[in-house]
N, C-alpha and C positions, 0 to 999 in steps of 0.2 A: 408396323413401326421400329420392332426391334430390329432386322436388316436394315431398316435407314439408319438407327442408333450405331450398329455395328461399321457399317461401310462409312459413316464421318468418322469414327473411331480409327479406323483403320487410316483412311487417309491423313489425319491429323499426325497419325504415329508416322507414316512418311514423310511428313513436310518436316515434324522435328528431326528424325535423323539425317533429314538431307542436311538440314539448317547446321547440324553439329559438325557434318562433314565438311560444311562449307566453310564451317570457322576454324575446325583444325588443318584444313587443307593450308601448306606454307606457301603457296603461290597463288596469293589474293587477287581479286580482280582490281585492275589498276581504277582509281575514281577516277569520275569527270572531272575536268580541269576548265571547262567553258562550258556556256549556256549562248549555243547558234543562233536560235530562233525562239519567238514566241507564238503559239499559237494564237488565233483569233477566237474569243469568246463570242457565241449568236445569244446568249442569254440575254433579254432586256435588262438595262440598267437604268437607276433613277438617281440621279444626283442628291436629291433632298436628303435621300437613305443616308448619303456620306457625313449630311451634317449631322442626323440623329444618332447615329453611330458615335461622334465625335462628344455629342450631347450625352452619351451614356445609355441611351435607347435603344436596345436590341431587338426587333421585331422580326423573327421567324416564324417558320411553320405555324401561321395563324396565332401565337402569343408574343407577348411583348414583356421585355425584361428592363428594369432600371437597373444600372449598376451604380449609382451615388460615386462615382470616382473609381470605383475598385475595377479590377481587371475583371471581365467578363469570364475568364475558363476559371476563376475563383470561385463565380456566385452558384449557386444551386438552380439548375435550370429546370424552367418552369415544367416542359414535356420532354421527354425522348426523341422527338421529332427535331425540337427545337436546339437541341444538343447537337444532333447531327447534321442541323443546318450549321450550325457556329464552327465545329471543328470540320468542315468540309471546304469552309471559307469560301463558298460562294461569292459573300457579301465584297468581296473584293472589288466587283466588277462594277459596283457602285462608287467605290472610292475614285477605281479607275477613269471611270465616265466623269466625275468630277474634275480631275487635272488640277486638282490646286496643290499648291505646296504644302498646305495644313492635312488633305486629304491623303497626302503622299506621306507623311510625316506620322501621322496618326496609324496607316496600314503598318508601315514600318514598325512602328514601336511595338504593334499587335501582337506582329510575326517573329519579330526579335522577341518578346516576352514568352512567346510558345514555345519557341526553339531554344531560347537558354533555360528555360525550366523545364525542359523534356517532357511537355505537357503530351507528346505522341505516345506517352506509355500509360495513358487512362483506357479504361474498356472501351468506351465509345469511339474514342479517337483511333484504337486499335481496327475495330470493325473493317473490314476489308473494303465493303463498300462505300467508308466513309473517308478510308485513307486514300482510296480511287479518287474520289471527287478534291480530296484536298491535293493531291499532286497535281491535278488537272489544272486547279485554280491557280494555283504557285507559279506554276509553268504560264499559263496564258497573262498571267497581270504582273509576272516580274521585273516589265518595264516601268510598271506604277513604282516598286520596290525598290529597283536599283536604281534608277533615276536619281542622282545626287547622293547616293549612299558612297560610305568610306570602304576600302579595300577590305576591311574586315570583315564588315557584315556581309561582302559579296562572296568572300569566302566561305562564312558560314552558312549563308543560304545554299549555297552549292554544294556543300557536302551536306546537308539535310535534305534535299531534295535528290539529291541521287542516293541517299542512304533508304528514304521511304519508298524509290524506287526497286531499289536491292530487296527490300523486305517483303513489295509487292509481288517482284517476282518469284522472290522464293516462296509468298503465301500460294503461290499458285497451284504447288507441289504438292499444297494441304488439300484440308475440308472446305474448299471455296466452291459453292458451286451456284447454280441458279443464274440469274441475272448479275449476282457480284461478281463470277466468276468471268465475266463479259467487260462487267465496268473495268475490273483489275487489268485484261489485258489491253482494252482500249489506252488505260492511265501507262502502263509502262511500254505502252508501243509512241505515245506521244514523246514521252523521255526519250525514247531510244532515238528519237529522229532529234529533239530538240540539245539535247547531249552530246558534247564529242567521245571520240572511241569508244562509241557503241553500237557500231556495223555488225559486229558478230552477233550479238545479241538481236540486232533489229531483225536481221536475217530469220534468227528463229522463229522469234516473235511474228514474225509475216505470215509463216506457218501455223503459229498458234491461233492467230488470230482468225485467219480465213476457215478454220478448221471450226471453232466455237461460232463463228458467222454462220458455217453452213448447216450447223446445230440447232440454234436457236432461231434464226430467223429460215421461216420454212419457204418452199417452193413457190407460193402464193406471196409472198413477201410477208405475209404476218409472223407476229413474235410466236414462240412456242407457249409463252404463258397467257395468248388469247387477249391479252392487255393493250389497247389501243393506247396508253398512253408511253408504254415501252417504247413504242415508234418513234414516236416525239421526242425523248430523253436518248432515244441511241440515235438518230440523226442528228439532234444537237451537236452531239460530241464525235459523229463518224465524218461530218461534213468538215468540221475543221482539222479533222485528223489527215483528212484527204487531200485539202488545200496545204497543209504544210510539208507534207511528202512534196507535191510536187511544186513547192518554193523552195525545197530543199533539192529539188532537182533530180528526185529520186521517184522510182515506178510504185505507185502504189499496190498494196496487194489486191490481186485478183479477185480474189473471194470479199474483200472489202466492198470494191468496186460495185458486182455483182449483186452484192447485198442491199447496198440503199438504190439500184435499180429496182428492185423489187419489192423495197418498201414504202416508193414515193408513190406508186397508183395503187398498194393496199391502203393506205393511210387515205385516199378520196374516197373510199368507198365508206368510209364512216361519217363524212361530210352533210349537215342538213344545209337546207337552204339559208340559213342565217352563219353559216360557218363554224358551226360548234360540232363535236362528234358525237357519235351514237354513244350512250353510257353502257357498258358492259364490261364485265371481270377488273374492275378496279378502275374505270376512267371516270373521272370527276369534271372540275370545272376547265374547258377549253381555255387555256391562253390566246388570246386572238391577234395577240404581239408575235410570239412565236410562231401561231400558222402563219402570218405574214411572213417571216423570214424564210420559214421552210419552202414556203410557195415561191418565192425567189428565185429559189436554186431547183426548183424543180422544172428540168428542162424539156421533159414530153410535154405534160400540161395537156396530156389527151384525158378523154372520158375515164371515169373511176370502173376498176372492176365489178364485174354483178354479181361474180359466182367466186367465193374462195373456199375453195372444199378442203385443202388441207388444214386451214383455219377455222373453220367453219362460221363461215357467214354468209349471207346475202342480201342483194341490194337491188330492189324492184322503183322503176321510174316509170312516172305517167305524167309528163308535162313539168307541171312544179312541184309535183308530187312525190314524196319518197317514202319510201319503207325498209327500214335494215332488220335484218333478221339476223339472232345468234342459234347456229343450230351444229352445234360440235361438242364429242366428248372433253369433258373436264378434265384439266394438265393436270397431273400428277406432281408429288415428290417437292422439291422446292420450288417449283414454277408455277405452283397452285397457292401461295400463301396471299394473293391476292384473286382468286377466280372466285366468282360466282356462281349459285346454283339457278341459272337463268336460262337453260336450254328450251329455246323457241319462243324466247319473247322477242319482242321487238317494238320497235318505235318508229311514228309517223309524222311525216310535218310535211305543210303544205307553203310553197312559196317561203320565207324568211320566218314563218313562223311553227314551231313545233307543237304537236298536240298531244299524242301519246306518247310518254316516253318512261325511263326507269327510272328510281330513285338516283341512281350513283352512286357516286361514294365519297366519303370523308376522310380523306388519309391523316388529318389532324384531330378527329372527335375523339371521342373516346374507344375504347375497345366494345365496350356492348352495343355502341351504333355503326362503329365500323361491321361487326359481324351479322347484327342486325339488318344490314344493308346488303348484306351476301345472299339472304334467303331467297328462296323462291317466289315469297309473296311482295317481295320488295321489286318484283319483276313485270311485266306487261303478260304474262302467259298465265295457266292454270295450275293453281293448285289442288292437292290432293289429300285428303286426310290432315289439315294443316301440319303439312310435314313440306321439306326442302326435296328438289329432286336430286341435290348431292348431301350429301355428309361431311361436317368437318371436324375433324380431331386433332390434338396439340400433339403435334412430332418436333421432337427436339427444340424445343421451346417456340414452336411457328405454329399458327393453327395454317392447318392443308386441307385439301380434299383427300379424305382417304375411303368414298366411295361414291360414285355418280355414274351417268349416262356414259355408255360404253359403245352401245350400238344405235348410234344418229345418222338416220337417212334422210336422203333429200332428193327433192327432182323439181324441177323446173322445166316451165315452156312458156312460149311466146303464143298467144291465142288471138284471136279479130277482137275480143273485148279488151285485153290487156296483157299483164305478163301473170300468169300464175305459178303459184309455190305449194309446195306440200313437203311438210317434214315430221319425222316423229320421233320421241327417243324412248330409252327402257330403265331411264331414272328410278320409277315406281314401280319397277317388275319385283325385285327380290322383296322387299317390303309388304306391298300391296299387290301385286301380279298383275300391274296394271301398264299400259303402254298410252302414252299420249301422243297423238295424230293432231296436226294442225295445218289446215290450208287457208291459203289468202290469194285472193284475186283484188289487183288493182286495175281500176280501169283506165284505160289508155290515157284519158284527157287527165285523170286524175284528180276525177270528180267524185271517186267511191272506192270504199276499199271492205271488201266483204269478207268477209271470216266463218272458219265452221274448228269446232274443238270438237275431237272424239276421243272418247277412252275406250280401248277394247282391255277388257276383263281375262284373266286366264282362269280364274273361278267363281264361282257366284255367291258373293257374300250379300248378306240382307241388304246392306246399304254401304255407300263409299260418299261421304262429301266432298264435295269440288266446288273451287270459285275460281272462276275466269276473271281476273283483274285487268284494268285498263288505266295506267297511272297519267295523269294529266299535266302537263305545264302549269307551273302557276298562273301564268299567263292566262291562261284558258278558264272561261267561269261556265259552269253546270249548272243545268234546271233540271228539275225532271219533268217528264210532259206524259201524255195518254195513259193515267194512272200507274206509273212507273212502271212503263215497259217500254220509255224510250226516254231520249235526253238531251236538251239543246246545249249546243259547247260554243259559246259567244268567242273571237278570237279578237284581239286587241285593235286588227288591221280592219275589221268591219265584217270579215267572213264569220258565217254560221254553219255550222255543222249539225247535222241530227245522227245521234246514236241509237239504233234500234237493235232491243235484244231477242225479237223474235219470238212475242208474247212472253218469254219468263221475267219474272220479277226485277228489276234495275235497282240500285241503290248507290249512292253519292257519300263517300264515307272520306273520313280526314285521310291523307297522305304526306309525304313530306318527301321535298327536293333537295338531295346533296349538292349540288352542280352548280349552282347559283354563283354568280361572281361575287355578292355578296353576302355569301355566309349563307347557309342550310334555310330554307324558307317552308312555309306549310303551302301545301296544297292540296288536292283533292281526288279521287280515285274513284272511276265507275267497277262496279262490282255485279256478277251473274253469280247467283249461289246458288247451286243445283246438284240433285243427288245422280252420281255418274252410272249408279245399277238400273236406276228408272230410267234416268235420260242419260244413255251415255254420249250423244250429240247433240251440240250446241251451235246455234249460227248467229251471227250478228254483224251488224253494216252500220258501218260510217260514210254520211254522203253530206256533200256541201250540196247548202239549200240556198244560201245568200252568199253574193261575194261583195268583194269591196267596190264599193265607185269607184271610177278613174280617177285619179289624182285627189281623193278625200278618203277620209276615215271613217264614211258613213256608210249604214246598211242598204245596200241596196234588196229590195224585194225580189224574191225570184219571178219566173215570167208564170203565166197562166197553168201552164200545162203542167208543169214543177208540182210533186204533191208535199203539202204543207202540214204539219200537225196540227189538227184541229185548236187542241189545247194549248193556250198563249204559255209562253216560258212563266215560271214562279219566280218571282222577285227573290 
């Protein structure tokens, strides 16, 4: 932690010294005089939101504030995330799509208020990630702001945009790290292409952006944070940046083109049959509109990759069934601020119905809820001694991963029965002297998923309590059968699955699902409690015992040769 603090202080000092030198240099950089191009914003917009903003209702980051005619910049923000959204100016896209004189006038008034009163000097507004989003938003929606505006506003707007780009470019010499650094590079690259007189800066930025993308986008296409959401956010900016280069007749940086080509198939690795992404390392609700937009830009449209060794993810498929497994070392440093302790957790879906999931994350919930969602217990994997497989600590004001799995091993093979996968991690070695190994076998026709969890101990404690958890999607209804040694899972499409704990007691407990489109929802989890000393290996099996009838949402009984639990499901 001390090393991280010293490193950040050194980078900040270097940035301040560079800034002072720039201000004292007698030959200043010429300011931009024209806006040459406006990038395309791929994020979905809603014209009704423009009306809400005109009426004084600002709904961002899960919170709504009514300003009663006052400037939203003078109001007390209901949350930090709300303030970041306001000061990032992403809401301009709603006014842009409304395309009315009233929306243009309102948008121009809000931007004029922000510029005239120098509100960019606020603590949140100065944050590199927020300032980068604001720069991209102002450039993308400049036609909305400048149509019908007088020359004075045009000059003030252009001067503000150029100075913002210059400050962001300067901040890259300081303590900007993690995804915020990449966001800043993308933003200033937009400005270098869209403003006149920036050719020299653009050529330097091309190399910096390519280098940073090579660093943050792994060879298999995953982001170094291992967060699937980061791929969505980056692609929504990189694709318009690529278009902007081409529209200007400038060759895009090769590193950017290669990064986009790697990211697209990697994103498909996480997709379930319903189009939602698996919930790992900070991924929450999947925006279907944005996924559809990205799919339109996916030229390859090939099958998803099944093994992402650098990112630590695997995908198993058997006809309609999909298993996505997390098996990678925890990211460290600034890239771990949203990382979870979910090594060897998995998600399972059949067709368009997710069955076993992780709890996901709520980016705008309380700090306590966000931290609880990062624990191992919030994932469909094994927890030992009620601990997480990774430890979190506050470093430079952020909750980062400070310890976790470092030796994660994975092997897979295709057998006659179906794809077989095995992985292990040492996240429990330091405190408990334990290594967790998980084996999965997905039937080739997708009708069953067999699993085995084994705990290998380097010492011989008297006992070591363990819990294997299987969080269920809210649409799945579970009932215990066979005296609590198995469960029946009823899916909304009429399918029925059984979960067999191989003779161990099975419990149905409360859980929470944080990735629902309508907010967090209560759900259930299946849990197998065992003593890892007395029972170092447990087995379990998910099997489909009833399918949905064709063209009907009714249960179709299994054929006579399939085994059915004798005890009926409990009400």
